[in-house]
Each structure stands twice: as structure tokens, then as C-alpha cells.
C-alpha positions in Angstrom: 20.0 -98.7 1.2 20.4 -94.9 1.0 19.3 -94.5 4.6 21.8 -97.1 5.7 24.5 -95.3 3.7 23.6 -92.0 5.4 23.7 -93.6 8.8 27.1 -95.0 8.1 28.4 -91.7 6.8 27.3 -89.9 10.0 29.0 -92.6 12.1 32.2 -92.4 10.1 32.5 -88.6 10.4 31.4 -88.2 14.1 31.5 -91.5 15.9 28.7 -93.6 17.3 27.0 -91.2 19.7 27.2 -87.9 17.8 26.8 -89.7 14.5 23.6 -91.4 15.5 22.2 -88.1 16.8 23.0 -86.4 13.5 21.5 -89.2 11.5 18.2 -88.8 13.3 18.1 -85.1 12.8 18.9 -85.5 9.1 16.2 -88.1 8.7 13.6 -85.7 10.1 14.9 -82.8 8.0 14.8 -84.8 4.8 11.2 -86.0 5.5 10.3 -82.3 6.1 12.1 -80.8 3.1 12.0 -83.3 0.3 11.7 -81.4 -3.1 10.0 -82.5 -6.3 11.6 -81.5 -9.6 10.2 -78.6 -11.6 12.2 -79.5 -14.8 13.0 -82.7 -16.6 16.1 -83.9 -14.8 17.7 -85.6 -17.7 20.8 -84.0 -19.3 21.2 -84.4 -23.1 23.1 -83.1 -26.0 20.7 -80.1 -26.1 22.0 -78.8 -22.7 24.5 -76.0 -22.3 25.1 -73.7 -19.3 25.7 -69.9 -19.1 27.9 -68.6 -16.2 26.9 -65.1 -15.1 26.7 -62.6 -12.2 23.2 -61.7 -11.1 24.0 -58.0 -11.9 25.9 -58.8 -15.1 23.6 -56.6 -17.3 22.4 -53.4 -15.8 19.5 -51.1 -16.8 18.4 -47.9 -15.0 15.7 -48.4 -12.4 15.4 -52.1 -12.9 16.4 -55.0 -10.7 19.5 -56.6 -12.2 18.0 -60.1 -12.0 14.9 -59.0 -13.9 17.2 -57.3 -16.5 19.2 -60.5 -16.7 16.1 -62.6 -17.3 14.8 -60.3 -20.0 18.2 -60.3 -21.7 18.7 -64.1 -21.5 15.1 -64.7 -22.8 16.0 -62.8 -25.9 19.6 -63.9 -26.6 20.0 -67.2 -24.8 16.8 -69.2 -24.8 17.4 -70.9 -28.1 21.0 -71.9 -27.3 21.3 -72.2 -23.5 19.2 -74.4 -21.2 20.8 -73.6 -17.8 22.2 -70.6 -16.0 24.7 -70.5 -13.2 23.9 -67.3 -11.3 27.0 -66.6 -9.3 26.4 -65.8 -5.6 23.4 -63.5 -5.4 23.2 -63.5 -1.6 24.1 -60.6 0.7 27.9 -60.4 0.9 30.8 -58.3 2.1 33.7 -59.1 -0.3 35.0 -61.3 -3.1 32.2 -60.4 -5.5 29.7 -62.6 -3.5 31.9 -65.4 -2.1 31.9 -63.9 1.4 28.3 -64.7 2.2 26.6 -62.8 5.1 23.2 -64.5 4.7 22.8 -67.8 3.0 19.0 -67.6 2.6 18.4 -64.1 1.2 18.7 -62.5 -2.2 20.8 -59.4 -2.1 18.2 -56.6 -2.4 20.6 -54.8 -4.8 20.0 -57.6 -7.2 16.3 -58.4 -6.8 14.2 -61.0 -5.1 13.5 -64.7 -5.0 10.6 -63.9 -7.3 13.0 -62.6 -9.9 14.9 -65.9 -9.7 11.7 -67.8 -10.1 11.0 -65.9 -13.3 14.4 -66.8 -14.6 13.7 -70.4 -13.7 10.6 -70.5 -15.9 12.9 -70.7 -19.0 16.2 -72.1 -17.6 17.5 -74.6 -15.1 19.5 -72.8 -12.4 22.8 -73.4 -10.7 23.4 -71.9 -7.3 26.6 -71.7 -5.3 26.8 -73.5 -2.0 29.6 -71.6 -0.4 30.3 -74.1 2.2 33.9 -73.7 3.3 33.5 -70.3 4.8 31.2 -67.4 5.7 31.6 -63.7 5.8 33.1 -62.2 8.9 29.7 -60.3 9.1 27.6 -63.5 9.0 25.4 -63.8 12.1 27.1 -67.1 13.1 30.5 -65.4 13.2 29.2 -62.3 14.9 27.8 -64.6 17.6 31.1 -66.3 17.9 32.8 -63.0 18.4 30.4 -62.3 21.3 31.5 -65.6 22.9 28.0 -67.1 22.4 28.4 -70.7 23.6 26.2 -72.1 20.8 28.7 -70.8 18.1 31.9 -71.4 20.0 32.8 -74.4 17.9 31.4 -73.2 14.5 34.9 -71.9 13.6 38.5 -73.0 14.0 40.6 -71.3 16.7 44.3 -72.2 16.7 46.1 -71.9 20.0 49.8 -71.9 20.6 52.2 -72.3 17.7 51.5 -75.5 15.9 53.4 -76.4 12.7 51.1 -75.4 9.9 53.7 -75.5 7.1 52.1 -78.5 5.4 48.8 -76.7 4.8 48.1 -76.3 1.1 47.4 -72.6 0.4 45.4 -71.3 -2.6 46.5 -67.7 -1.7 49.6 -65.8 -0.6 47.8 -64.4 2.5 48.0 -65.2 6.2 46.2 -68.5 7.1 45.2 -67.2 10.6 43.5 -64.0 11.3 43.3 -62.5 14.9 39.8 -61.3 16.1 38.9 -59.6 19.4 36.4 -61.4 21.6 35.3 -60.8 25.2 37.5 -63.7 26.3 40.5 -62.3 24.4 42.1 -62.3 21.0 41.5 -65.5 19.0 43.4 -66.6 15.9 40.8 -68.0 13.5 41.4 -70.1 10.4 40.8 -68.0 7.2 41.9 -70.0 4.1 41.0 -67.4 1.5 40.9 -64.0 3.2 40.4 -62.3 6.6 36.8 -61.7 5.6 36.1 -65.3 4.7 36.1 -67.3 7.9 36.3 -71.1 7.6 33.6 -73.2 9.1 34.5 -76.1 11.5 33.0 -79.3 10.0 34.4 -81.3 13.0 31.3 -79.9 14.7 28.3 -81.9 13.4 26.0 -78.8 14.0 27.9 -77.0 11.2 27.2 -79.8 8.7 23.6 -80.0 9.7 23.2 -76.2 9.2 24.8 -76.5 5.7 22.5 -79.4 4.8 19.6 -77.1 5.7 20.9 -74.4 3.4 21.4 -77.0 0.6 17.8 -78.2 0.8 16.6 -74.6 1.0 18.3 -73.9 -2.3 16.7 -77.0 -3.8 13.3 -75.8 -2.7 14.1 -72.4 -4.2 14.8 -73.7 -7.7 18.4 -75.0 -7.7 18.8 -77.7 -10.3 22.6 -77.7 -9.8 24.6 -76.9 -6.7 28.2 -75.8 -7.0 30.2 -76.9 -4.0 32.5 -73.9 -3.8 36.1 -74.6 -2.5 35.0 -77.9 -1.2 38.5 -79.4 -1.1 39.4 -77.4 2.0 36.4 -78.0 4.2 38.0 -80.4 6.7 41.1 -79.2 8.7 43.5 -81.4 10.7 46.6 -79.8 12.0 49.7 -81.7 10.8 48.2 -82.5 7.4 47.8 -80.7 4.1 44.2 -79.8 5.0 43.1 -80.5 1.4 41.3 -83.6 0.1 41.3 -85.2 3.5 39.3 -88.5 3.8 36.8 -86.6 5.9 36.3 -84.0 3.1 35.3 -86.8 0.7 33.0 -88.2 3.4 31.3 -84.8 3.7 30.7 -84.7 -0.1 29.4 -88.3 0.1 27.0 -87.4 2.8 25.7 -84.3 0.8 25.2 -86.6 -2.2 23.2 -89.1 -0.1 21.0 -86.3 1.3 20.4 -85.0 -2.3 19.6 -88.5 -3.5 17.1 -88.9 -0.8 15.5 -85.4 -0.7 16.0 -83.9 -4.2 17.3 -86.5 -6.6 16.8 -84.2 -9.6 19.5 -81.8 -8.2 23.1 -82.4 -9.3 26.2 -81.6 -7.2 29.2 -80.1 -9.0 32.5 -79.9 -7.1 34.7 -76.9 -7.6 38.3 -78.0 -7.0 40.9 -76.0 -8.8 43.7 -78.6 -8.3 45.8 -81.0 -10.4 43.6 -83.2 -12.7 44.0 -86.5 -10.8 43.0 -84.8 -7.5 40.1 -83.0 -9.2 38.5 -86.1 -10.7 38.7 -87.9 -7.4 35.6 -86.0 -6.5 33.6 -88.3 -8.7 34.1 -90.9 -6.0 32.9 -94.2 -7.5 30.7 -92.4 -10.0 27.6 -92.7 -7.9 28.5 -91.5 -4.4 30.1 -88.0 -4.7 29.8 -85.3 -7.4 27.5 -85.7 -10.4 29.9 -83.4 -12.3 33.4 -82.0 -11.7 34.7 -78.8 -13.3 37.2 -79.8 -16.0 39.9 -77.4 -14.7 42.7 -78.7 -16.9 40.9 -77.7 -20.1 41.3 -73.9 -20.1 45.2 -73.9 -19.8 45.5 -76.9 -22.2 43.4 -75.2 -24.9 45.3 -72.0 -24.4 48.6 -73.8 -24.8 47.3 -75.7 -27.9 46.3 -72.5 -29.7 49.4 -70.6 -28.7 51.7 -73.3 -30.0 49.6 -74.7 -32.8 50.3 -78.2 -31.4 47.4 -80.4 -30.2 49.4 -83.3 -29.0 49.2 -82.6 -25.3 45.5 -81.8 -25.5 44.9 -85.0 -27.5 46.8 -87.2 -25.1 45.0 -85.8 -22.1 41.5 -85.9 -23.7 42.1 -89.6 -24.4 42.2 -90.2 -20.6 38.9 -88.5 -19.9 36.6 -91.2 -18.5 33.8 -90.7 -16.0 33.6 -93.6 -13.6 29.9 -94.2 -14.2 27.0 -93.3 -16.6 25.7 -91.0 -13.8 28.8 -88.8 -13.8 30.4 -86.4 -16.3 32.5 -83.3 -16.7 31.6 -79.7 -16.6 33.6 -78.3 -19.5 34.5 -74.6 -19.6 37.2 -72.3 -20.8 36.6 -69.1 -18.9 34.8 -68.1 -15.7 34.6 -65.3 -13.1 38.0 -66.5 -11.9 41.3 -66.8 -13.7 42.9 -69.6 -15.7 44.2 -72.1 -13.2 47.7 -73.4 -13.7 47.7 -76.2 -11.1 45.2 -78.3 -13.0 47.7 -78.6 -15.9 50.7 -79.6 -13.8 51.8 -83.0 -14.8 50.1 -82.6 -18.2 52.1 -79.7 -19.5 55.8 -79.4 -18.7 57.1 -76.8 -16.3 58.6 -75.0 -19.2 55.2 -74.9 -21.0 53.6 -73.4 -17.9 56.3 -70.8 -17.5 55.8 -69.8 -21.2 52.1 -69.3 -20.6 53.0 -67.0 -17.6 55.5 -65.0 -19.6 53.1 -64.5 -22.5 50.2 -63.4 -20.3 52.4 -60.9 -18.4 53.8 -59.5 -21.7 50.2 -59.0 -23.0 49.2 -56.9 -19.9 47.6 -59.7 -17.9 48.4 -60.7 -14.3 49.5 -63.7 -12.4 48.2 -64.6 -9.0 50.5 -66.6 -6.6 50.0 -69.1 -3.9 52.1 -69.8 -0.8 54.1 -73.1 -0.8 55.0 -75.2 2.3 58.7 -74.1 2.0 57.7 -70.4 2.3 58.2 -69.7 -1.4 55.5 -68.6 -3.8 54.5 -69.9 -7.2 52.0 -68.9 -10.0 48.5 -70.1 -9.2 46.3 -68.6 -11.9 46.5 -66.4 -15.0 44.3 -63.3 -14.6 43.4 -62.3 -18.1 40.2 -62.3 -20.2 40.2 -65.5 -22.3 39.6 -63.7 -25.6 42.7 -61.6 -24.8 44.7 -64.6 -23.8 44.0 -66.3 -27.1 44.7 -63.1 -29.0 48.4 -63.2 -28.0 50.3 -63.5 -31.2 47.3 -63.1 -33.5 48.0 -60.8 -36.5 44.6 -59.0 -36.3 41.1 -59.2 -34.7 39.9 -61.5 -37.4 42.5 -64.1 -36.4 41.8 -63.5 -32.7 38.1 -64.2 -33.3 38.9 -67.3 -35.3 41.1 -68.7 -32.5 38.4 -67.9 -29.9 35.7 -69.8 -31.8 38.1 -72.6 -32.5 38.8 -72.9 -28.7 35.1 -73.2 -28.0 34.5 -75.7 -30.8 37.0 -77.9 -29.0 35.3 -77.4 -25.6 31.8 -78.0 -27.1 32.9 -81.3 -28.7 34.3 -82.9 -25.6 32.2 -85.3 -23.5 30.5 -83.5 -20.7 28.1 -80.5 -20.1 29.5 -77.3 -21.7 29.5 -74.1 -19.7 30.2 -70.7 -21.3 31.0 -67.5 -19.3 28.8 -64.5 -20.1 31.8 -62.5 -21.2 32.9 -65.2 -23.6 29.5 -65.7 -25.2 29.3 -62.0 -25.9 32.9 -61.3 -26.9 34.1 -59.2 -24.1 37.7 -58.0 -23.7 39.5 -57.5 -20.4 38.5 -54.8 -17.9 41.8 -53.3 -17.0 40.1 -50.3 -15.4 38.4 -52.7 -13.0 41.8 -53.9 -11.7 42.8 -50.4 -11.0 39.5 -49.4 -9.4 39.0 -52.5 -7.2 42.6 -53.5 -6.5 42.5 -57.2 -7.3 43.5 -59.1 -10.4 40.3 -61.1 -10.9 38.4 -57.9 -11.6 39.8 -58.0 -15.1 37.2 -60.6 -16.0 34.2 -59.3 -14.0 33.0 -56.1 -15.7 29.3 -55.4 -15.4 27.7 -54.2 -18.6 25.1 -51.6 -19.6 22.1 -53.3 -21.2 21.7 -50.5 -23.7 25.3 -50.4 -24.8 25.5 -54.2 -25.0 22.4 -54.5 -27.1 23.6 -51.7 -29.4 26.8 -53.6 -30.0 25.0 -56.9 -30.6 22.8 -55.2 -33.2 25.8 -54.2 -35.2 26.8 -57.3 -37.2 30.3 -55.9 -37.8 31.1 -55.6 -34.1 33.3 -58.1 -32.3 30.5 -58.9 -29.9 28.0 -59.7 -32.6 30.5 -61.8 -34.6 31.5 -63.9 -31.6 27.9 -64.3 -30.4 26.7 -65.4 -33.9 29.6 -67.9 -34.3 29.1 -69.5 -30.8 25.4 -69.6 -31.3 25.9 -71.5 -34.5 28.1 -74.0 -32.7 25.6 -74.5 -29.9 22.7 -75.0 -32.3 24.6 -77.6 -34.2 25.6 -79.4 -31.1 22.0 -79.5 -29.8 20.9 -81.4 -33.0 23.4 -84.2 -32.6 22.8 -87.0 -30.1 26.5 -87.9 -30.4 27.2 -84.9 -28.1 25.3 -86.5 -25.2 27.2 -85.4 -22.0 27.3 -89.1 -21.0 28.3 -90.3 -24.5 31.4 -91.9 -25.9 34.5 -90.1 -27.2 37.8 -91.3 -28.7 40.7 -89.1 -29.8 42.3 -89.9 -33.1 45.9 -89.7 -34.3 46.2 -87.1 -37.1 48.9 -84.5 -37.1 50.1 -82.1 -34.4 48.1 -79.2 -36.0 44.7 -80.9 -35.7 42.6 -82.0 -32.8 40.5 -85.0 -33.9 37.8 -86.5 -31.8 35.1 -89.1 -32.6 31.9 -88.6 -30.6 29.1 -91.1 -30.3 25.8 -91.4 -28.3 25.9 -93.5 -25.2 24.8 -96.6 -27.2 27.7 -95.9 -29.6 25.5 -94.8 -32.4 25.2 -91.5 -34.3 28.9 -90.9 -34.8 30.2 -87.4 -35.4 33.9 -86.8 -36.4 35.1 -83.5 -34.9 38.2 -82.0 -36.7 39.7 -78.8 -35.5 42.7 -77.0 -37.1 44.5 -75.3 -34.2 47.0 -73.5 -36.5 47.0 -70.5 -38.9 48.0 -72.8 -41.8 46.0 -75.3 -43.9 46.2 -78.8 -42.5 45.6 -82.1 -44.4 43.8 -84.8 -42.4 44.1 -88.5 -43.4 41.8 -90.8 -41.5 40.0 -94.1 -42.2 36.7 -92.4 -43.1 34.7 -95.6 -43.7 35.8 -97.2 -40.5 34.9 -94.0 -38.5 31.8 -92.8 -40.3 30.6 -95.8 -42.4 31.3 -94.0 -45.6 34.1 -92.8 -47.8 32.0 -90.5 -49.9 29.7 -87.6 -48.9 29.2 -86.5 -45.3 27.4 -83.5 -43.8 29.1 -80.8 -41.8 26.8 -80.2 -38.8 28.0 -76.6 -38.3 27.3 -75.2 -41.7 24.8 -77.8 -42.9 26.8 -78.3 -46.1 27.8 -81.6 -47.7 31.4 -82.5 -48.1 33.3 -85.2 -49.9 35.7 -87.4 -48.0 36.6 -89.4 -51.0 40.3 -90.0 -51.1 42.9 -90.2 -48.4 43.1 -86.5 -47.3 40.8 -83.7 -46.3 42.0 -80.1 -46.2 41.2 -78.0 -43.1 41.6 -74.2 -43.5 43.3 -72.2 -40.8 41.3 -72.5 -37.5 38.5 -74.3 -39.2 36.3 -76.8 -37.4 34.3 -79.6 -39.1 31.7 -81.7 -37.3 31.2 -84.5 -39.9 28.2 -86.8 -39.8 27.3 -89.6 -42.2 23.6 -88.7 -41.9 
């Protein structure tokens, strides 16, 4: 059945002749490169993912990947099961996302052996940067020499076609001129002049990317993040985003993975409005295993800024994966900014404008995108998530309380939780980086000294130590409760505007946990049908602290920014 599906996908993308030829090549490639799993493939409530750069922690005269492995073995092994190592390949810009060699480890970071050492304790996520390559990549350099083999690897636009409908994630030129022996060619560059889009209308390009994908699976990838996948197929006269052919490419990649490396999970990275984002689940079995839950970061930020959980509650009640094989990747912060587009249609335009004003007033930045009518609009907030949540807090104690509260909400939701390195270890924004490097996203990409970081973590009074201890406590509590299964059941509950209330259950609807989070700086009373929800109206246990609590009577008091995970067991 999978082989028939793959044959049909090749035909749908490239027609009868070219499609049949691609299918035969893929069948031979899969037979040659099938990969057996090195880890148990199941995802459970015990799983959580760390997002980090390969050189996030630096020590003198040591390979950064080796330093990262040693650091994570000490501080993360008991609370994290998987690590997303952001692009560790040779690159020329965008902190790794302009890849000049797909199959090498950047010598400045270490070697494949260093990644194998990391893989001994953790599952690994790699980036498949499939929309574009660096302008220094050998494929593009051959194109610039007019090598006929690579003539159609990239998209050359001739004449003056109407490209106004093209959806742009940046406020930069869409086409970049390059000199070649046959003259100047204007080449499609969605993200920057150094990130040259690949031409998936050429089946050879798709075949080469499949080879890269299976190479990563053989090198230890348990998850593959399909970077900027929404833009991979271009057709002049359209928006060039989410085209039917784009979804067919994702479907083909999923079929190849199901045949060659079924333990590997595909994760689509599509920073777009929520309904468009979750379309990459497909039918729940034929596209992404997980999708980034991009609406969550701006929604949680809005909730804690306003002390009003109603928008978050209404949205969370809609979260349904289309099959038991699919779920969300939940996160609050990453190497990028806080996307605004995913919250459009969930938050009002006035709410989004308020977020922008608050971030700018607090010293953050706002990146813009180009619109079809020639105007620009805010695309993402560039600010460290701790700093964003600190806006309006009376002191650092309250800022830390808000930050932990935000992560308690994220960790309770159905899906696989992912925590950015700077969040787990309580970093603030790196303003100096913006000044040094000249781009806004640098504010959240500081690289840290191993010695200095450990010294701060060894001081229990430091912000880093306090944040790490509190998040570790939440992660350990979550790992003990089958209700937090990433494929489990969730139901939001009506309480009051100042409380986010969620009932979680295991996939078989057993093991209930009632998650209550006060999103305000004031005490909140919660009145719920305790017996109907938990099977008791007396004592329950808070999974976070391990203490017993009484829910006898109609109301339970939640202290400012307090979270309770209540279990009848």
C-alpha cells in the first residue's frame, strides 16, 4: 500500500513519465538506505524536548558539541529526553539556515562522533532545510557556472511577471540578480540573497533532498524539522505558499519515511495562521507527525499581560489532532521571535497591536513582512520570552512567577513540549548581540560560557538557578503522570477569566489530572464539579509539590500565578 501511495505521489507531482522514473529511483534508494531505530520510537508523557544551538555552551579548547553533551548530561538527562540541535552544518548566514553542505558537521562545532555521543542519552532532532541552500552551496555554484546539470535546480524569473500575490515572510527583495557566463539571472530568494530557493518542479531536486533526509536518519535523527516547508513550491500567479504541490511534497516525504525509517517523525515548521498551520497534519497519517503550535507563544503572552485566559481557553478547546498518530509540538520560545501571524483570527487586531506596543516600549523589536499591496505589517516580536513576560511585573520575583506559570500552561497542553535553552536556564535578552550582528533575532541567540553558566546555576539565589529549579520540578511532575501523554485527551473548563483550567487524561480516558493556573497577580477562587472531574470531593494530590489538598466545598483558592495539577490518586 505504501509503495502504491509513493508511486501515485510521484505521478501527481511530475506526470506519468518523469513520475515513473522518480518512483523507480526512490524505490532503489529506500532499499539501499532503510534505517533501523536506535531508540524506542514511542512518545509518552515522559518525553520533553530541548531546543539549542550546537555551540550554545562554550568552553576553551573543547568542541562545542562535546561541551553541550557534557552539560546536558549533567543538567538535562533527568528532565529532557530529546534535543533539537539547530543547524550544525557548514553555513554562510542566518545562524545556520543558509546551509552550504547538507552532509557535514561544521568543524567549528565538532564531528558526527560528537553527535553520536549526544545521541547515547537523548533522541535528536535535525533540521532539514529544504526550501533553500546557501549561495555558497556547490549546487548553486555549479548553477552560476552554467553547469547544465544544475540549470534547473533554482528558479530563474525572466521578464516582468506579476509577483504581487506572493506571500512574503520578509521585507526584502524576492528576486536577487546573479552574474553567470550566460548573463545576469534573477533568482528566487524568499528569505535573503544568501538563501537561494530550490526548484521542486525539477524531480532531481526532490530526489536529492530525499537522499539528504535518509542520510540524517542514518546519522541518528529521530525527528526531522521541515524548515520553511510552506514555501517549497512556486507557481507564478499564485501566493506561492501552501500550494497543493507543497502538501504533495510533504506527503511524499512522509511516505518515504514510513517505508525507510518509520521511527523518524516529521515536524513541519510553518509560522502562519493557525488553520493553515494545522493543515500540515494532512489526514493525520499522511503528512506531519507533529506541527509546531505557533499560536501558543503569542496567546500565552497575551494571557499573562492581560490576566485574562478566555482567548487561550477558547482556542485550546479547538485543539484536536486528526489521528492518534499526530500531535502538536508545544513551545513558547525558540531561536526565532514570537510570531504574530499564527494568532491572527484568534486575537483581535487591537490585541495584536497592544502586544507590539508593549514589546517596543520594553526595548524589544518588531520584524515586518511585505504585503501584496506594497505595505508592511508586523510579522514577529523579537524579544526574549522572559523579558516579554516581565513587562508590567513589579519585580523579578513576579517576573519569574509569570514565566513559570507560562510554562506550566504549555506543559499541560496535549502534545510534545519543547523548551528553548535560554528559557530552561532563565536567560534575558542579548541587546548587545543586536548591535553587534545587526539583526533583531540575535536578541535571543546569545552563546554562553560554560564556566559562567555553571557558576550561576550553582547559586540558588540567582535567576537562572530559580528558573531552572522550578521548570525541572514541573517537568519531573509531568513525567510521572500518564494523563500528560502527548496523544492523550484534553478538555478546557469554564472557570473565571483569571484562571486557565484544563482536564487531561491518558489516551484511554483514564488517569485524570485537573490543571488549574492562575494567570493573574490576585488570588482567584475556582468552583468546579470536583467529583465529576476527579471522582472525589475530598482530598487530592498536587502532582507538582506532592502535597495533599482538600477540595471539599464549592471553591478552591489559587494564589497569584499559582498552578495546581490535581490528581485523585
